[in-house]
N, C-alpha and C positions, 0 to 999 in steps of 0.2 A: 504494500500500500504506500503510495507516494504522498498523498494529501488527504487530510481530514478537515472538514468544516463542521463545526458544531454550534449549537445555540445555547444550551443550558450549561452553566458552569457546574463544577462538582458540588459547590455549596448550594446552588439553586436546586440541583437534582436531589441532594440529601434532604432538603426541606420537603420535597414532594414525597420521597420514599419514607422518611422518618428514620429514627435511630433504633427502633426496636428490632429491626431485621438484621442488624449488624452490617457487614459488608466491608468493602474496601474503599476507604476515603483517599482516593488518589485522583489527581487531575488527568485529563486526557494527555496533556503535554508530558507529564511524568511517565505515563505508560509508554508512549512512543519514543521518549528519550532513551528508554532501556532496550529498545528494539535493535535488531542486527543491521537494519538499513535505515537511512534517513527518511523521515516522514514530516512533511510540512503540516503544521497544525494552525488552523485559522479559527478564531472565535474567542469568546462567545459572540455570536451574531444575534442581537436581540430580535426575537420573533415571538409574537403572542401564540402562534400555532404550536410552538415547541412545547409549551405547557399543556395545551389542549389535548395532544395525543396521549398524554399520561392520565387524563381524567378517569378516575375510577379504577385504574390499574393497580394502584398501591393501597387500596382500602382494606 
């Protein structure tokens, strides 16, 4: 993967998911920095729709 564009920061996503599930609190950039090939990471790009797709998924 050479490029990733995302909308929700890891902090914003954590607010949607909540803390009771546990999980990995790591940003997209941190994940791809540890990869074996370079990946350009662009974001967060503010989009209302980014939150909408998660509606009800984490209840």
